[in-house]
Structures are given as C-alpha cells and as structure tokens.
MIFI-880504 format. One record per atom (N, C-alpha, C, O, CB): residue number from 1; z, y, x. Coordinates in steps of 0.02 Angstrom, whole numbers, always signed. Glycine has a CB too. Layout:
BEGIN
<pt NUM; <Z; Y; X>>
...
END
This chain:
BEGIN
<pt 1; <+3657; +1105; +911>>
<pt 1; <+3727; +1096; +843>>
<pt 1; <+3736; +1020; +847>>
<pt 1; <+3696; +982; +820>>
<pt 1; <+3701; +1122; +741>>
<pt 2; <+3801; +994; +890>>
<pt 2; <+3826; +942; +890>>
<pt 2; <+3854; +914; +800>>
<pt 2; <+3902; +946; +777>>
<pt 2; <+3880; +954; +947>>
<pt 3; <+3826; +862; +759>>
<pt 3; <+3837; +845; +712>>
<pt 3; <+3899; +811; +722>>
<pt 3; <+3917; +770; +764>>
<pt 3; <+3790; +819; +688>>
<pt 4; <+3948; +859; +632>>
<pt 4; <+4038; +838; +651>>
<pt 4; <+4035; +758; +604>>
<pt 4; <+4085; +722; +604>>
<pt 4; <+4121; +918; +604>>
<pt 5; <+3961; +735; +559>>
<pt 5; <+3982; +683; +532>>
<pt 5; <+4005; +615; +557>>
<pt 5; <+4041; +573; +528>>
<pt 5; <+3945; +677; +500>>
<pt 6; <+3970; +611; +634>>
<pt 6; <+3995; +537; +658>>
<pt 6; <+4050; +537; +662>>
<pt 6; <+4080; +490; +634>>
<pt 6; <+3976; +509; +717>>
<pt 7; <+4094; +594; +703>>
<pt 7; <+4156; +626; +712>>
<pt 7; <+4212; +607; +646>>
<pt 7; <+4262; +571; +651>>
<pt 7; <+4139; +709; +719>>
<pt 8; <+4192; +634; +593>>
<pt 8; <+4227; +614; +529>>
<pt 8; <+4220; +555; +522>>
<pt 8; <+4273; +527; +509>>
<pt 8; <+4208; +642; +471>>
<pt 9; <+4162; +509; +526>>
<pt 9; <+4144; +437; +507>>
<pt 9; <+4202; +407; +553>>
<pt 9; <+4243; +371; +523>>
<pt 9; <+4057; +408; +527>>
<pt 10; <+4208; +414; +604>>
<pt 10; <+4247; +367; +653>>
<pt 10; <+4326; +387; +623>>
<pt 10; <+4371; +347; +608>>
<pt 10; <+4232; +390; +750>>
<pt 11; <+4327; +443; +620>>
<pt 11; <+4414; +454; +602>>
<pt 11; <+4426; +413; +549>>
<pt 11; <+4472; +373; +540>>
<pt 11; <+4442; +534; +578>>
<pt 12; <+4376; +427; +511>>
<pt 12; <+4403; +376; +429>>
<pt 12; <+4400; +321; +432>>
<pt 12; <+4431; +284; +394>>
<pt 12; <+4366; +380; +360>>
<pt 13; <+4351; +294; +490>>
<pt 13; <+4355; +209; +492>>
<pt 13; <+4435; +184; +517>>
<pt 13; <+4470; +145; +484>>
<pt 13; <+4291; +174; +557>>
<pt 14; <+4457; +217; +586>>
<pt 14; <+4518; +218; +600>>
<pt 14; <+4574; +225; +579>>
<pt 14; <+4624; +195; +599>>
<pt 14; <+4520; +239; +624>>
<pt 15; <+4569; +289; +511>>
<pt 15; <+4636; +289; +470>>
<pt 15; <+4623; +225; +414>>
<pt 15; <+4674; +196; +395>>
<pt 15; <+4651; +372; +427>>
<pt 16; <+4577; +209; +395>>
<pt 16; <+4567; +146; +365>>
<pt 16; <+4592; +92; +395>>
<pt 16; <+4633; +58; +365>>
<pt 16; <+4507; +135; +356>>
<pt 17; <+4566; +73; +475>>
<pt 17; <+4603; +6; +509>>
<pt 17; <+4652; +11; +505>>
<pt 17; <+4676; -43; +489>>
<pt 17; <+4599; -13; +571>>
<pt 18; <+4703; +66; +514>>
<pt 18; <+4755; +65; +528>>
<pt 18; <+4796; +44; +467>>
<pt 18; <+4844; +6; +473>>
<pt 18; <+4766; +120; +556>>
<pt 19; <+4772; +77; +389>>
<pt 19; <+4814; +70; +341>>
<pt 19; <+4797; +4; +321>>
<pt 19; <+4842; -26; +291>>
<pt 19; <+4810; +122; +290>>
<pt 20; <+4727; -36; +333>>
<pt 20; <+4728; -97; +320>>
<pt 20; <+4772; -168; +359>>
<pt 20; <+4786; -225; +341>>
<pt 20; <+4668; -101; +321>>
<pt 21; <+4784; -120; +430>>
<pt 21; <+4845; -166; +474>>
<pt 21; <+4923; -150; +449>>
<pt 21; <+4972; -183; +467>>
<pt 21; <+4842; -142; +566>>
<pt 22; <+4923; -107; +416>>
<pt 22; <+4989; -90; +382>>
<pt 22; <+4999; -121; +333>>
<pt 22; <+5058; -138; +328>>
<pt 22; <+4999; -30; +364>>
<pt 23; <+4960; -140; +282>>
<pt 23; <+4955; -176; +236>>
<pt 23; <+4955; -252; +245>>
<pt 23; <+4992; -287; +211>>
<pt 23; <+4909; -155; +208>>
<pt 24; <+4918; -275; +285>>
<pt 24; <+4955; -340; +322>>
<pt 24; <+4995; -350; +352>>
<pt 24; <+5012; -410; +355>>
<pt 24; <+4935; -367; +352>>
<pt 25; <+5028; -310; +386>>
<pt 25; <+5103; -320; +409>>
<pt 25; <+5148; -321; +359>>
<pt 25; <+5204; -347; +364>>
<pt 25; <+5128; -270; +455>>
<pt 26; <+5124; -288; +301>>
<pt 26; <+5195; -284; +263>>
<pt 26; <+5170; -333; +193>>
<pt 26; <+5198; -326; +138>>
<pt 26; <+5225; -186; +241>>
<pt 27; <+5119; -377; +203>>
<pt 27; <+5114; -438; +151>>
<pt 27; <+5095; -389; +59>>
<pt 27; <+5105; -409; +1>>
<pt 27; <+5215; -493; +155>>
<pt 28; <+5072; -337; +79>>
<pt 28; <+5041; -305; +24>>
<pt 28; <+4979; -317; -15>>
<pt 28; <+4978; -312; -76>>
<pt 28; <+5035; -255; +42>>
<pt 29; <+4939; -329; +15>>
<pt 29; <+4869; -351; -6>>
<pt 29; <+4832; -314; -28>>
<pt 29; <+4862; -263; -44>>
<pt 29; <+4865; -393; -47>>
<pt 30; <+4768; -312; -39>>
<pt 30; <+4717; -265; -74>>
<pt 30; <+4762; -215; -107>>
<pt 30; <+4771; -161; -79>>
<pt 30; <+4665; -303; -131>>
<pt 31; <+4804; -234; -189>>
<pt 31; <+4826; -206; -218>>
<pt 31; <+4886; -148; -211>>
<pt 31; <+4898; -93; -236>>
<pt 31; <+4829; -244; -243>>
<pt 32; <+4912; -186; -169>>
<pt 32; <+4983; -143; -128>>
<pt 32; <+5032; -136; -166>>
<pt 32; <+5070; -88; -165>>
<pt 32; <+4974; -68; -103>>
<pt 33; <+5036; -212; -222>>
<pt 33; <+5105; -216; -284>>
<pt 33; <+5140; -264; -250>>
<pt 33; <+5167; -296; -295>>
<pt 33; <+5088; -244; -374>>
<pt 34; <+5150; -280; -217>>
<pt 34; <+5221; -332; -183>>
<pt 34; <+5248; -276; -142>>
<pt 34; <+5217; -231; -114>>
<pt 34; <+5200; -415; -124>>
<pt 35; <+5330; -294; -144>>
<pt 35; <+5356; -266; -93>>
<pt 35; <+5389; -301; -54>>
<pt 35; <+5429; -269; -20>>
<pt 35; <+5387; -223; -107>>
<pt 36; <+5388; -384; -40>>
<pt 36; <+5392; -410; +9>>
<pt 36; <+5383; -404; +86>>
<pt 36; <+5359; -351; +107>>
<pt 36; <+5373; -437; -7>>
<pt 37; <+5395; -439; +117>>
<pt 37; <+5360; -412; +193>>
<pt 37; <+5343; -492; +212>>
<pt 37; <+5364; -534; +172>>
<pt 37; <+5425; -360; +265>>
<pt 38; <+5318; -509; +252>>
<pt 38; <+5263; -559; +289>>
<pt 38; <+5332; -616; +283>>
<pt 38; <+5383; -605; +315>>
<pt 38; <+5223; -532; +388>>
<pt 39; <+5324; -672; +242>>
<pt 39; <+5374; -733; +250>>
<pt 39; <+5426; -734; +230>>
<pt 39; <+5461; -781; +245>>
<pt 39; <+5387; -751; +302>>
<pt 40; <+5452; -683; +189>>
<pt 40; <+5518; -660; +162>>
<pt 40; <+5491; -647; +95>>
<pt 40; <+5443; -619; +69>>
<pt 40; <+5557; -592; +201>>
<pt 41; <+5576; -701; +69>>
<pt 41; <+5564; -687; -25>>
<pt 41; <+5571; -615; -42>>
<pt 41; <+5602; -573; -10>>
<pt 41; <+5629; -728; -80>>
<pt 42; <+5535; -607; -104>>
<pt 42; <+5558; -525; -153>>
<pt 42; <+5622; -535; -176>>
<pt 42; <+5635; -586; -209>>
<pt 42; <+5509; -502; -233>>
<pt 43; <+5675; -485; -159>>
<pt 43; <+5730; -491; -158>>
<pt 43; <+5754; -460; -224>>
<pt 43; <+5733; -410; -253>>
<pt 43; <+5752; -470; -100>>
<pt 44; <+5793; -492; -237>>
<pt 44; <+5845; -484; -313>>
<pt 44; <+5846; -423; -342>>
<pt 44; <+5837; -410; -401>>
<pt 44; <+5924; -497; -304>>
<pt 45; <+5861; -375; -283>>
<pt 45; <+5899; -315; -305>>
<pt 45; <+5840; -266; -315>>
<pt 45; <+5836; -217; -351>>
<pt 45; <+5958; -288; -250>>
<pt 46; <+5801; -292; -277>>
<pt 46; <+5743; -247; -286>>
<pt 46; <+5702; -244; -360>>
<pt 46; <+5667; -201; -387>>
<pt 46; <+5693; -268; -232>>
<pt 47; <+5720; -302; -375>>
<pt 47; <+5679; -308; -461>>
<pt 47; <+5732; -285; -501>>
<pt 47; <+5714; -259; -554>>
<pt 47; <+5653; -398; -496>>
<pt 48; <+5799; -288; -489>>
<pt 48; <+5856; -252; -522>>
<pt 48; <+5830; -177; -537>>
<pt 48; <+5809; -152; -589>>
<pt 48; <+5925; -253; -472>>
<pt 49; <+5841; -146; -467>>
<pt 49; <+5804; -63; -444>>
<pt 49; <+5758; -49; -498>>
<pt 49; <+5766; -3; -537>>
<pt 49; <+5752; -59; -362>>
<pt 50; <+5700; -100; -499>>
<pt 50; <+5648; -53; -528>>
<pt 50; <+5651; -69; -620>>
<pt 50; <+5615; -48; -665>>
<pt 50; <+5563; -74; -487>>
<pt 51; <+5704; -109; -620>>
<pt 51; <+5712; -126; -699>>
<pt 51; <+5747; -67; -723>>
<pt 51; <+5731; -39; -775>>
<pt 51; <+5756; -199; -719>>
<pt 52; <+5792; -48; -687>>
<pt 52; <+5869; +17; -703>>
<pt 52; <+5820; +81; -705>>
<pt 52; <+5838; +126; -743>>
<pt 52; <+5950; +30; -617>>
<pt 53; <+5745; +94; -659>>
<pt 53; <+5709; +124; -639>>
<pt 53; <+5656; +148; -700>>
<pt 53; <+5642; +201; -727>>
<pt 53; <+5691; +91; -585>>
<pt 54; <+5640; +92; -704>>
<pt 54; <+5594; +95; -782>>
<pt 54; <+5629; +98; -861>>
<pt 54; <+5595; +108; -911>>
<pt 54; <+5548; +20; -787>>
<pt 55; <+5711; +88; -864>>
<pt 55; <+5727; +90; -910>>
<pt 55; <+5738; +183; -922>>
<pt 55; <+5731; +214; -975>>
<pt 55; <+5779; +37; -913>>
<pt 56; <+5754; +206; -864>>
<pt 56; <+5778; +275; -844>>
<pt 56; <+5715; +317; -872>>
<pt 56; <+5728; +372; -897>>
<pt 56; <+5792; +285; -755>>
<pt 57; <+5642; +295; -870>>
<pt 57; <+5601; +330; -880>>
<pt 57; <+5578; +301; -953>>
<pt 57; <+5530; +329; -980>>
<pt 57; <+5558; +333; -823>>
<pt 58; <+5603; +258; -979>>
<pt 58; <+5593; +248; -1049>>
<pt 58; <+5656; +295; -1061>>
<pt 58; <+5624; +318; -1108>>
<pt 58; <+5594; +163; -1081>>
<pt 59; <+5699; +322; -1062>>
<pt 59; <+5735; +366; -1075>>
<pt 59; <+5732; +442; -1078>>
<pt 59; <+5759; +480; -1119>>
<pt 59; <+5768; +351; -1047>>
<pt 60; <+5684; +461; -1015>>
<pt 60; <+5642; +519; -998>>
<pt 60; <+5604; +524; -1072>>
<pt 60; <+5624; +556; -1121>>
<pt 60; <+5587; +506; -927>>
<pt 61; <+5535; +475; -1063>>
<pt 61; <+5494; +505; -1111>>
<pt 61; <+5525; +497; -1208>>
<pt 61; <+5508; +530; -1257>>
<pt 61; <+5416; +461; -1093>>
<pt 62; <+5584; +427; -1199>>
<pt 62; <+5641; +445; -1286>>
<pt 62; <+5640; +514; -1279>>
<pt 62; <+5600; +542; -1317>>
<pt 62; <+5745; +413; -1294>>
<pt 63; <+5673; +549; -1243>>
<pt 63; <+5706; +614; -1247>>
<pt 63; <+5647; +686; -1262>>
<pt 63; <+5650; +738; -1296>>
<pt 63; <+5749; +622; -1170>>
<pt 64; <+5590; +652; -1212>>
<pt 64; <+5524; +708; -1229>>
<pt 64; <+5508; +707; -1306>>
<pt 64; <+5519; +750; -1349>>
<pt 64; <+5445; +683; -1187>>
<pt 65; <+5475; +637; -1310>>
<pt 65; <+5470; +615; -1383>>
<pt 65; <+5521; +639; -1440>>
<pt 65; <+5498; +646; -1496>>
<pt 65; <+5476; +542; -1381>>
<pt 66; <+5583; +652; -1431>>
<pt 66; <+5621; +681; -1476>>
<pt 66; <+5623; +756; -1486>>
<pt 66; <+5633; +792; -1536>>
<pt 66; <+5676; +661; -1465>>
<pt 67; <+5612; +768; -1426>>
<pt 67; <+5600; +859; -1424>>
<pt 67; <+5555; +875; -1457>>
<pt 67; <+5549; +922; -1497>>
<pt 67; <+5582; +895; -1360>>
<pt 68; <+5501; +815; -1434>>
<pt 68; <+5430; +844; -1494>>
<pt 68; <+5430; +824; -1552>>
<pt 68; <+5380; +836; -1586>>
<pt 68; <+5355; +823; -1481>>
<pt 69; <+5475; +795; -1577>>
<pt 69; <+5462; +786; -1648>>
<pt 69; <+5461; +706; -1681>>
<pt 69; <+5480; +689; -1737>>
<pt 69; <+5392; +820; -1659>>
<pt 70; <+5431; +664; -1628>>
<pt 70; <+5409; +595; -1627>>
<pt 70; <+5470; +552; -1643>>
<pt 70; <+5471; +498; -1614>>
<pt 70; <+5378; +576; -1557>>
<pt 71; <+5521; +567; -1685>>
<pt 71; <+5589; +517; -1677>>
<pt 71; <+5561; +452; -1670>>
<pt 71; <+5571; +419; -1619>>
<pt 71; <+5645; +516; -1744>>
<pt 72; <+5521; +426; -1724>>
<pt 72; <+5506; +323; -1722>>
<pt 72; <+5481; +305; -1640>>
<pt 72; <+5503; +250; -1623>>
<pt 72; <+5412; +287; -1793>>
<pt 73; <+5458; +326; -1610>>
<pt 73; <+5414; +327; -1541>>
<pt 73; <+5493; +347; -1510>>
<pt 73; <+5525; +308; -1475>>
<pt 73; <+5330; +396; -1530>>
<pt 74; <+5514; +403; -1526>>
<pt 74; <+5602; +416; -1462>>
<pt 74; <+5637; +333; -1492>>
<pt 74; <+5654; +292; -1450>>
<pt 74; <+5692; +525; -1500>>
<pt 75; <+5641; +322; -1540>>
<pt 75; <+5693; +270; -1552>>
<pt 75; <+5675; +181; -1538>>
<pt 75; <+5717; +136; -1532>>
<pt 75; <+5712; +282; -1632>>
<pt 76; <+5601; +175; -1534>>
<pt 76; <+5581; +143; -1492>>
<pt 76; <+5576; +133; -1422>>
<pt 76; <+5574; +76; -1399>>
<pt 76; <+5552; +144; -1505>>
<pt 77; <+5574; +181; -1388>>
<pt 77; <+5599; +181; -1320>>
<pt 77; <+5645; +171; -1296>>
<pt 77; <+5653; +139; -1245>>
<pt 77; <+5595; +215; -1298>>
<pt 78; <+5711; +217; -1352>>
<pt 78; <+5783; +205; -1325>>
<pt 78; <+5807; +124; -1349>>
<pt 78; <+5855; +92; -1329>>
<pt 78; <+5840; +271; -1361>>
<pt 79; <+5766; +109; -1387>>
<pt 79; <+5777; +24; -1385>>
<pt 79; <+5752; -3; -1345>>
<pt 79; <+5783; -54; -1331>>
<pt 79; <+5757; -15; -1434>>
<pt 80; <+5683; +9; -1300>>
<pt 80; <+5656; -22; -1262>>
<pt 80; <+5707; -31; -1192>>
<pt 80; <+5719; -78; -1154>>
<pt 80; <+5591; +10; -1257>>
<pt 81; <+5736; +58; -1198>>
<pt 81; <+5783; +57; -1124>>
<pt 81; <+5840; +30; -1130>>
<pt 81; <+5865; +23; -1074>>
<pt 81; <+5802; +123; -1093>>
<pt 82; <+5868; +14; -1165>>
<pt 82; <+5945; -23; -1195>>
<pt 82; <+5933; -104; -1180>>
<pt 82; <+5976; -135; -1148>>
<pt 82; <+5960; -10; -1299>>
<pt 83; <+5872; -135; -1205>>
<pt 83; <+5846; -195; -1173>>
<pt 83; <+5821; -208; -1109>>
<pt 83; <+5825; -264; -1085>>
<pt 83; <+5804; -212; -1203>>
<pt 84; <+5796; -164; -1080>>
<pt 84; <+5781; -171; -1019>>
<pt 84; <+5854; -177; -979>>
<pt 84; <+5870; -226; -945>>
<pt 84; <+5734; -113; -1000>>
<pt 85; <+5886; -129; -986>>
<pt 85; <+5955; -119; -957>>
<pt 85; <+5996; -161; -966>>
<pt 85; <+6038; -177; -924>>
<pt 85; <+5986; -71; -975>>
<pt 86; <+5985; -191; -1033>>
<pt 86; <+6042; -275; -1035>>
<pt 86; <+6008; -330; -1008>>
<pt 86; <+6039; -383; -1012>>
<pt 86; <+6064; -311; -1121>>
<pt 87; <+5950; -331; -979>>
<pt 87; <+5928; -381; -960>>
<pt 87; <+5938; -373; -880>>
<pt 87; <+5918; -423; -851>>
<pt 87; <+5862; -391; -989>>
<pt 88; <+5959; -333; -845>>
<pt 88; <+5961; -306; -792>>
<pt 88; <+6031; -312; -765>>
<pt 88; <+6050; -333; -710>>
<pt 88; <+5936; -244; -800>>
<pt 89; <+6064; -289; -815>>
<pt 89; <+6141; -340; -816>>
<pt 89; <+6145; -376; -799>>
<pt 89; <+6159; -383; -740>>
<pt 89; <+6171; -364; -855>>
<pt 90; <+6133; -433; -847>>
<pt 90; <+6138; -487; -862>>
<pt 90; <+6109; -520; -779>>
<pt 90; <+6142; -556; -742>>
<pt 90; <+6099; -500; -935>>
<pt 91; <+6032; -493; -766>>
<pt 91; <+6007; -518; -713>>
<pt 91; <+6068; -496; -644>>
<pt 91; <+6086; -525; -593>>
<pt 91; <+5926; -487; -708>>
<pt 92; <+6079; -459; -660>>
<pt 92; <+6120; -446; -572>>
<pt 92; <+6209; -481; -593>>
<pt 92; <+6249; -497; -549>>
<pt 92; <+6128; -315; -541>>
<pt 93; <+6220; -486; -642>>
<pt 93; <+6296; -540; -647>>
<pt 93; <+6261; -617; -630>>
<pt 93; <+6294; -657; -597>>
<pt 93; <+6343; -542; -751>>
<pt 94; <+6192; -636; -657>>
<pt 94; <+6175; -712; -631>>
<pt 94; <+6179; -701; -568>>
<pt 94; <+6228; -728; -542>>
<pt 94; <+6103; -747; -650>>
<pt 95; <+6143; -667; -528>>
<pt 95; <+6124; -684; -459>>
<pt 95; <+6199; -658; -424>>
<pt 95; <+6215; -679; -369>>
<pt 95; <+6045; -638; -429>>
<pt 96; <+6223; -633; -445>>
<pt 96; <+6295; -613; -394>>
<pt 96; <+6337; -686; -426>>
<pt 96; <+6397; -681; -413>>
<pt 96; <+6350; -510; -418>>
<pt 97; <+6329; -723; -448>>
<pt 97; <+6387; -789; -459>>
<pt 97; <+6340; -830; -412>>
<pt 97; <+6358; -863; -363>>
<pt 97; <+6404; -830; -556>>
<pt 98; <+6270; -822; -440>>
<pt 98; <+6243; -878; -378>>
<pt 98; <+6252; -860; -310>>
<pt 98; <+6254; -907; -271>>
<pt 98; <+6166; -894; -380>>
<pt 99; <+6256; -810; -289>>
<pt 99; <+6265; -776; -217>>
<pt 99; <+6324; -797; -199>>
<pt 99; <+6337; -801; -139>>
<pt 99; <+6263; -699; -209>>
<pt 100; <+6374; -816; -253>>
<pt 100; <+6441; -819; -223>>
<pt 100; <+6449; -899; -226>>
<pt 100; <+6469; -934; -180>>
<pt 100; <+6503; -772; -264>>
<pt 101; <+6430; -918; -287>>
<pt 101; <+6437; -984; -267>>
<pt 101; <+6390; -1029; -223>>
<pt 101; <+6403; -1087; -205>>
<pt 101; <+6444; -1013; -319>>
<pt 102; <+6323; -986; -206>>
<pt 102; <+6303; -1030; -127>>
<pt 102; <+6321; -1012; -76>>
<pt 102; <+6304; -1050; -30>>
<pt 102; <+6239; -1036; -106>>
<pt 103; <+6343; -977; -64>>
<pt 103; <+6373; -931; -22>>
<pt 103; <+6448; -987; +14>>
<pt 103; <+6463; -1001; +72>>
<pt 103; <+6397; -850; -77>>
<pt 104; <+6478; -1006; -47>>
<pt 104; <+6541; -1036; -53>>
<pt 104; <+6525; -1113; -30>>
<pt 104; <+6571; -1146; -6>>
<pt 104; <+6574; -1028; -130>>
<pt 105; <+6468; -1140; -37>>
<pt 105; <+6415; -1190; -32>>
<pt 105; <+6408; -1218; +55>>
<pt 105; <+6428; -1266; +87>>
<pt 105; <+6338; -1150; -63>>
<pt 106; <+6376; -1167; +66>>
<pt 106; <+6350; -1144; +139>>
<pt 106; <+6405; -1136; +194>>
<pt 106; <+6399; -1144; +255>>
<pt 106; <+6314; -1072; +133>>
<pt 107; <+6466; -1115; +154>>
<pt 107; <+6516; -1121; +224>>
<pt 107; <+6560; -1166; +239>>
<pt 107; <+6585; -1178; +294>>
<pt 107; <+6556; -1074; +232>>
<pt 108; <+6572; -1201; +164>>
<pt 108; <+6576; -1271; +161>>
<pt 108; <+6550; -1313; +230>>
<pt 108; <+6577; -1342; +278>>
<pt 108; <+6535; -1290; +99>>
<pt 109; <+6485; -1301; +208>>
<pt 109; <+6453; -1346; +231>>
<pt 109; <+6444; -1322; +302>>
<pt 109; <+6420; -1363; +341>>
<pt 109; <+6395; -1360; +193>>
<pt 110; <+6458; -1272; +323>>
<pt 110; <+6463; -1247; +401>>
<pt 110; <+6511; -1270; +423>>
<pt 110; <+6508; -1294; +480>>
<pt 110; <+6468; -1179; +417>>
<pt 111; <+6582; -1272; +377>>
<pt 111; <+6640; -1304; +423>>
<pt 111; <+6671; -1366; +419>>
<pt 111; <+6715; -1381; +459>>
<pt 111; <+6691; -1271; +420>>
END
C-alpha cells in the first residue's frame, strides 16, 4: 500500500510555492496588506475607495447597534462614518485638483 502523505506534502509545497511567487509578483509581502504592484505607488483612488468602504461598514454597524438598542454606540459609529466620508471627499477634491494642475504643467512642458 502506497502512502499518500508524501504526495499530499508535495502538493502543499507546490501550492505554497505558487502563492509565494504570486505574493512576490504583486509585492504584497508576508502580511498581504499592500495593494500596489512592484515599483508602482499606491493609487489614491484605492485609498479613497477603502475609506468609503470603511464608512459604509461603520454605518452598517451603527444600524445593527441601533436595532439592538445600543443608541450610544450607534451614534458614535454614525459620527465616525460621517467623519471618514468627509475626509474621503476632501482627499478626493485635493487629489483631483493636484491631478488637473500637474497635468497642465506636464502638457505645457511637453509642448
């Protein structure tokens, strides 16, 4: 009877090797927290998207807390969601203006 253990172990090593290669290709590191590709900076829209997702999650937690009768917690989470949304909008406007002005300067320099 042939033992299945070595085959299983080899498959697992192969899968782990492929995952490590993908992690290195995407430059995610061991924790997998980064979103940028190798050599490219993190895009501002990714940060803003995650801020909006965080604000929506806070609103969902606030709704659940309000349904369960935790009014103080619900109010706090609504305040947090509002502040995160305001910061995301301000950052969006700042990056939009920077992109417009930097684009004009770059096109002027190329002409």
